[in-house]
C-alpha positions as CSV (number, residue, x, y, z in Angstrom):
1,M,-5.5,-20.3,24.0
2,D,-6.6,-16.9,22.8
3,R,-3.9,-15.8,20.4
4,L,-4.1,-14.8,16.8
5,I,-1.9,-17.1,14.6
6,A,-2.2,-15.7,11.1
7,F,-4.2,-13.2,9.0
8,E,-4.3,-12.6,5.3
9,A,-5.3,-8.9,4.9
10,E,-6.1,-9.4,1.2
11,T,-8.5,-12.3,1.6
12,G,-9.7,-12.1,5.2
13,L,-8.5,-15.6,6.0
14,L,-7.9,-15.6,9.8
15,T,-6.4,-18.4,12.0
16,A,-6.6,-18.1,15.7
17,E,-6.5,-20.2,18.9
18,A,-10.0,-21.5,19.9
19,G,-10.1,-19.6,23.2
20,L,-10.2,-16.2,21.4
21,T,-13.6,-14.5,22.0
22,L,-15.6,-13.1,19.1
23,A,-15.1,-9.7,20.9
24,Q,-11.4,-10.0,20.7
25,L,-11.6,-11.1,17.1
26,L,-13.7,-8.1,16.1
27,D,-11.4,-5.7,17.9
28,F,-8.6,-7.0,15.6
29,S,-10.5,-7.4,12.4
30,V,-12.9,-4.5,12.2
31,P,-10.2,-1.8,12.1
32,R,-8.7,-3.7,9.2
33,G,-12.0,-3.8,7.3
34,W,-13.3,-7.3,8.1
35,F,-16.3,-8.7,10.0
36,L,-17.5,-12.1,11.2
37,P,-19.3,-14.0,8.4
38,V,-21.9,-15.1,11.0
39,T,-22.4,-13.9,14.5
40,P,-24.8,-14.8,17.3
41,G,-26.5,-12.4,19.6
42,T,-23.5,-12.0,21.9
43,K,-19.8,-11.5,21.1
44,Y,-18.7,-12.9,24.5
45,V,-18.3,-16.5,23.3
46,T,-15.1,-18.2,22.2
47,L,-14.3,-19.2,18.6
48,G,-14.0,-22.8,19.6
49,G,-17.4,-22.7,21.3
50,A,-18.9,-21.1,18.3
51,V,-17.7,-23.9,16.1
52,A,-18.7,-26.6,18.6
53,N,-22.2,-25.3,18.6
54,D,-22.2,-24.2,14.9
55,I,-23.7,-20.9,15.7
56,H,-26.2,-19.1,13.5
57,G,-27.1,-15.5,13.2
58,K,-29.4,-12.9,11.6
59,N,-28.1,-13.8,8.1
60,H,-28.7,-17.6,8.2
61,H,-31.1,-17.3,5.3
62,V,-28.2,-16.1,3.0
63,A,-25.0,-17.2,4.7
64,G,-25.8,-20.4,6.6
65,T,-24.1,-21.2,9.9
66,L,-20.6,-20.3,11.0
67,G,-19.4,-23.8,10.0
68,S,-20.1,-22.9,6.4
69,H,-17.2,-20.4,6.7
70,V,-14.7,-22.5,8.6
71,T,-12.0,-23.7,6.3
72,Q,-10.0,-25.9,8.7
73,F,-9.2,-26.6,12.3
74,E,-7.1,-29.0,14.4
75,L,-8.7,-31.6,16.7
76,L,-6.8,-32.9,19.7
77,R,-8.0,-36.3,21.0
78,S,-7.6,-37.7,24.5
79,D,-5.2,-40.4,23.2
80,G,-2.8,-37.6,22.1
81,S,-3.6,-37.8,18.4
82,R,-4.0,-34.6,16.4
83,L,-6.3,-34.5,13.4
84,H,-6.2,-31.8,10.7
85,C,-9.8,-31.4,9.7
86,S,-11.3,-29.7,6.6
87,R,-13.7,-30.6,3.9
88,T,-11.0,-32.7,2.2
89,D,-8.8,-33.8,5.2
90,N,-10.7,-36.0,7.7
91,P,-14.0,-34.7,6.4
92,D,-16.0,-37.0,8.7
93,W,-14.3,-35.5,11.8
94,F,-14.8,-32.1,10.3
95,A,-18.6,-32.7,10.1
96,A,-18.8,-34.3,13.5
97,T,-16.9,-31.6,15.3
98,I,-18.9,-28.6,13.8
99,G,-21.9,-28.6,16.0
100,G,-20.6,-31.5,18.0
101,L,-21.0,-29.8,21.4
102,G,-17.3,-30.2,22.2
103,L,-17.6,-34.0,22.5
104,T,-15.2,-35.1,19.7
105,G,-12.1,-33.6,21.3
106,V,-10.4,-30.3,22.0
107,I,-10.1,-27.7,19.2
108,P,-6.7,-26.0,19.5
109,W,-7.1,-23.6,16.6
110,V,-9.6,-22.6,13.9
111,Q,-9.3,-21.0,10.5
112,L,-12.2,-19.1,9.0
113,R,-12.9,-16.6,6.2
114,L,-14.1,-13.2,7.3
115,K,-16.3,-10.8,5.2
116,P,-15.1,-7.3,4.0
117,I,-16.8,-4.1,5.4
118,V,-16.0,-0.4,4.9
119,S,-18.0,1.0,7.9
120,R,-19.1,0.0,11.4
121,R,-22.5,1.2,10.5
122,I,-25.6,-0.8,9.5
123,D,-28.3,0.4,7.2
124,Y,-31.2,-0.4,9.5
125,E,-35.0,-0.6,9.0
126,G,-37.6,-1.6,11.6
127,I,-41.1,-2.5,10.5
128,Q,-44.0,-3.1,12.9
129,F,-46.1,-6.2,12.2
130,H,-49.3,-7.7,13.7
131,G,-49.4,-11.5,13.7
132,V,-47.5,-14.4,12.4
133,D,-48.9,-14.0,8.9
134,E,-47.5,-10.5,8.5
135,F,-44.2,-11.8,9.8
136,L,-44.1,-14.5,7.2
137,Q,-45.0,-12.0,4.5
138,L,-42.1,-9.7,5.5
139,T,-39.8,-12.7,5.6
140,E,-40.6,-13.5,2.0
141,Q,-40.5,-9.8,0.9
142,Y,-37.0,-9.2,2.4
143,K,-35.5,-12.7,1.8
144,D,-32.5,-11.1,-0.1
145,V,-31.6,-8.6,2.6
146,E,-28.4,-9.7,4.5
147,Y,-29.7,-9.6,8.1
148,T,-33.3,-10.1,9.3
149,V,-34.7,-10.9,12.7
150,S,-37.8,-10.1,14.6
151,W,-38.7,-9.3,18.2
152,V,-42.2,-10.6,19.0
153,D,-44.5,-9.8,21.9
154,C,-45.5,-13.1,23.4
155,T,-47.8,-11.5,26.0
156,G,-50.3,-10.0,23.6
157,T,-53.8,-11.4,23.1
158,G,-56.6,-10.4,20.7
159,K,-55.5,-7.7,18.2
160,N,-52.1,-7.6,19.9
161,F,-51.4,-11.3,19.5
162,A,-47.9,-11.9,18.0
163,R,-47.3,-8.3,17.2
164,G,-43.7,-7.4,16.8
165,V,-40.9,-5.5,15.0
166,F,-39.3,-6.9,11.9
167,M,-35.7,-5.7,11.9
168,L,-33.5,-5.8,8.8
169,G,-30.1,-4.4,7.9
170,D,-27.1,-4.5,5.6
171,H,-23.5,-3.3,6.2
172,S,-23.3,0.4,5.0
173,K,-21.5,0.9,1.7
174,I,-20.4,4.4,2.7
175,P,-16.8,4.3,4.0
176,D,-16.5,5.4,7.6
177,D,-14.2,5.2,10.6
178,L,-13.4,1.5,11.6
179,K,-12.3,2.0,15.1
180,P,-12.5,-0.8,17.7
181,S,-15.6,-0.9,20.1
182,P,-15.3,0.7,23.5
183,E,-15.5,-1.5,26.6
184,P,-19.1,-1.7,28.1
185,K,-19.5,0.6,31.1
186,L,-23.0,-0.4,32.2
187,V,-23.4,-3.2,34.8
188,F,-26.7,-4.6,36.1
189,P,-25.8,-4.0,39.8
190,F,-27.8,-6.7,41.7
191,D,-30.0,-9.7,41.3
192,A,-33.5,-8.4,40.8
193,P,-36.1,-9.6,43.4
194,A,-38.3,-12.4,42.3
195,F,-41.5,-10.2,42.5
196,A,-40.1,-7.7,40.0
197,L,-40.4,-10.1,37.1
198,N,-44.1,-10.9,36.6
199,S,-46.7,-10.9,33.9
200,A,-47.6,-7.3,34.6
201,T,-44.0,-5.9,34.3
202,V,-43.2,-8.1,31.3
203,T,-46.4,-7.0,29.5
204,A,-45.6,-3.4,30.2
205,F,-42.1,-3.8,28.9
206,N,-43.4,-5.5,25.7
207,T,-45.9,-2.7,25.2
208,V,-43.2,0.0,25.6
209,F,-40.8,-1.9,23.3
210,F,-43.4,-2.2,20.5
211,H,-44.3,1.5,20.7
212,K,-40.8,2.9,21.2
213,Q,-40.8,2.9,17.4
214,L,-43.1,5.9,16.9
215,K,-43.9,5.1,13.3
216,P,-44.8,1.8,11.7
217,R,-41.6,1.9,9.6
218,V,-38.3,3.6,10.5
219,R,-34.9,3.8,8.9
220,A,-31.7,4.6,10.5
221,L,-27.9,4.3,10.2
222,Q,-26.7,2.7,13.4
223,D,-23.5,1.1,14.8
224,Y,-23.2,-2.6,14.5
225,E,-23.0,-3.1,18.3
226,P,-26.6,-2.3,19.1
227,F,-27.8,-4.1,16.0
228,F,-26.0,-7.4,16.7
229,Y,-25.3,-7.3,20.4
230,P,-28.0,-5.2,22.2
231,L,-27.5,-7.0,25.5
232,D,-23.7,-6.9,25.5
233,K,-23.7,-3.2,26.5
234,V,-25.0,-4.2,29.9
235,L,-22.7,-6.6,31.8
236,H,-24.4,-9.2,34.0
237,W,-27.8,-8.5,32.4
238,N,-28.9,-11.9,33.4
239,R,-29.3,-10.6,37.0
240,M,-32.6,-9.1,36.0
241,Y,-34.0,-12.6,36.2
242,G,-33.1,-12.9,39.8
243,K,-31.0,-15.4,41.8
244,S,-32.7,-18.4,40.3
245,G,-31.6,-17.4,36.8
246,L,-33.2,-18.1,33.5
247,L,-33.8,-20.8,31.0
248,Q,-34.0,-20.4,27.2
249,F,-36.3,-22.4,25.0
250,Q,-35.6,-22.4,21.3
251,Y,-37.1,-24.5,18.5
252,A,-36.8,-24.9,14.8
253,L,-39.9,-25.9,12.8
254,P,-40.0,-26.9,9.2
255,W,-41.8,-24.6,6.8
256,Q,-44.8,-27.0,6.4
257,S,-45.7,-26.6,10.0
258,A,-44.0,-23.3,10.9
259,R,-47.1,-21.0,10.9
260,E,-49.4,-23.4,12.7
261,G,-46.8,-24.4,15.2
262,T,-45.6,-20.9,16.0
263,V,-49.2,-19.7,16.5
264,A,-49.9,-22.6,18.8
265,M,-46.8,-22.2,20.9
266,L,-47.2,-18.4,21.2
267,N,-50.7,-19.1,22.4
268,E,-49.4,-21.6,25.0
269,V,-46.9,-19.1,26.3
270,A,-49.4,-16.3,26.5
271,Q,-51.8,-18.5,28.5
272,S,-49.1,-19.6,30.9
273,G,-48.5,-16.1,32.3
274,L,-44.8,-16.7,32.1
275,A,-44.1,-14.2,29.5
276,S,-40.6,-13.6,28.1
277,F,-38.8,-10.3,27.8
278,L,-36.7,-11.6,24.9
279,A,-38.7,-13.4,22.3
280,V,-36.9,-13.6,19.0
281,L,-38.5,-15.0,15.8
282,K,-36.3,-15.7,12.7
283,A,-36.4,-17.6,9.4
284,F,-33.8,-20.2,8.7
285,G,-32.6,-20.6,5.1
286,D,-32.0,-23.7,3.1
287,K,-28.2,-23.6,3.0
288,P,-27.1,-26.9,4.5
289,S,-24.8,-26.8,7.4
290,P,-21.5,-28.8,7.2
291,G,-22.1,-30.0,10.8
292,M,-23.5,-33.5,11.4
293,M,-25.4,-32.4,14.5
294,S,-26.2,-28.8,13.6
295,F,-29.5,-27.3,14.7
296,P,-30.7,-25.0,11.9
297,Q,-33.1,-26.4,9.3
298,P,-35.2,-24.6,6.7
299,G,-38.2,-23.0,8.5
300,I,-38.8,-20.8,11.5
301,T,-37.0,-20.6,14.8
302,L,-38.3,-19.0,18.0
303,A,-36.2,-18.3,21.1
304,L,-37.8,-17.4,24.5
305,D,-36.2,-16.5,27.8
306,F,-38.0,-17.4,31.1
307,P,-37.2,-17.0,34.7
308,I,-36.7,-20.3,36.5
309,K,-39.8,-21.0,38.5
310,P,-39.7,-24.8,38.7
311,D,-43.4,-25.3,39.5
312,R,-44.5,-23.3,36.5
313,S,-41.6,-22.9,34.0
314,F,-40.6,-26.6,33.9
315,P,-44.1,-27.8,33.0
316,L,-44.3,-25.1,30.4
317,F,-41.0,-26.2,28.9
318,D,-42.2,-29.8,28.8
319,R,-45.4,-28.8,27.0
320,L,-43.5,-26.7,24.5
321,A,-41.0,-29.5,23.8
322,S,-43.8,-32.0,23.1
323,M,-45.5,-29.5,20.8
324,T,-42.2,-29.0,19.0
325,L,-41.9,-32.6,18.2
326,D,-45.6,-32.9,17.2
327,F,-45.0,-30.2,14.6
328,G,-41.9,-32.0,13.3
329,G,-39.4,-29.6,14.8
330,K,-36.4,-29.9,17.1
331,L,-34.8,-28.1,20.1
332,Y,-31.5,-26.3,20.2
333,P,-28.9,-28.3,22.2
334,A,-26.7,-25.3,22.8
335,K,-29.4,-23.7,25.0
336,D,-31.1,-26.7,26.4
337,A,-31.7,-27.6,30.0
338,R,-34.8,-29.8,29.8
339,M,-34.6,-32.0,26.7
340,T,-35.3,-35.7,27.4
341,A,-33.5,-38.6,25.8
342,A,-36.6,-39.5,23.8
343,Q,-37.0,-36.0,22.5
344,F,-33.4,-35.7,21.5
345,Q,-33.2,-39.0,19.8
346,Q,-36.4,-38.4,17.8
347,A,-35.2,-34.9,16.6
348,Y,-31.6,-36.0,16.0
349,P,-31.7,-39.5,14.6
350,Q,-28.1,-39.2,13.5
351,W,-26.9,-39.1,17.1
352,E,-25.9,-42.8,17.0
353,R,-23.6,-42.2,14.0
354,F,-22.2,-39.1,15.7
355,A,-21.5,-41.1,18.9
356,R,-18.8,-43.0,16.9
357,Y,-16.8,-39.8,16.8
358,K,-17.2,-38.9,20.5
359,D,-14.0,-38.8,22.5
360,P,-14.1,-41.7,25.0
361,L,-12.8,-39.4,27.8
362,L,-15.1,-36.5,27.1
363,T,-18.7,-36.2,28.3
364,S,-21.3,-33.7,29.5
365,G,-24.4,-33.7,31.6
366,F,-26.3,-32.9,28.5
367,W,-24.9,-35.9,26.6
368,E,-25.5,-38.3,29.5
369,R,-29.1,-37.1,29.9
370,V,-30.1,-37.3,26.2
371,T,-28.4,-40.6,25.5
372,A,-29.2,-42.2,28.9
373,A,-25.5,-43.0,29.1
């Protein structure tokens, strides 16, 4: 299920089986001068999975979700029926399947429109900021730049509270070599011991990460790999969280509560002592997703990774989830492990309408948990 089916070199219209990974797609398209219209923080996901979760990326504020660039796909139901889905053919099934968590059927193939590039390189700029207000000011100032995202230090207190690096970039307009990416050679060799990941080591990492940029503002021309996929260069990087693994918490808050809610939850995380290496703060734009159950909404999203420590991390997740709902936000189903049925149904009131499109022979632990099925 990972074969290319068709490609129009003049328009960038690509059709492929849904098992093709984004890495394989890029190896084909980049040498031909085309790039993904939207990409998440890893290229090791399948095209079908990317559609089923309606992924977003650093350019959501200008490009929307991946579903906005999908032109058509096929849906195979458990009764053997095959539906051709697009904005005009079976549009309800099109909307239900994009962001539908794989519950409407199997996606055999997908067609999407790529974007042209002339170089692998990204015109990058990194700007240090101190606090959520400065982040919001930078977000407004650079709202027309293609790619923006921020790393934020969630361990800082006092003058270091919510300090971070605002990262922005555009595809370079200077023609350059468009060779495929090399295979990653670095491998995290073992599961890190539990004591290695603690508030002291994470605080030290965050301090080093903030100050690795020697000036408040830097500019560089860099390859797209470290810009979009910084973790992909180290295979099995998740081992640094130890044998128990990690959980990710991610919310989306509407603009009216984005500042207050983000400050409150970063305070909650800092006080918990369960600091995150990977804290990503990003603005969502107002381009509506075609997906019925899609996660992004206009406002702010924050993603945090935590080691699994049930007696500490689970209660923290529960508190953060409740705060998210109190601030009018919602959690990201694609990364969820703790959402309750009440939380899901409050944040996604359209779930009952979506349930009419669910394949009767497909289910998931997530779906059964959040619908109490």
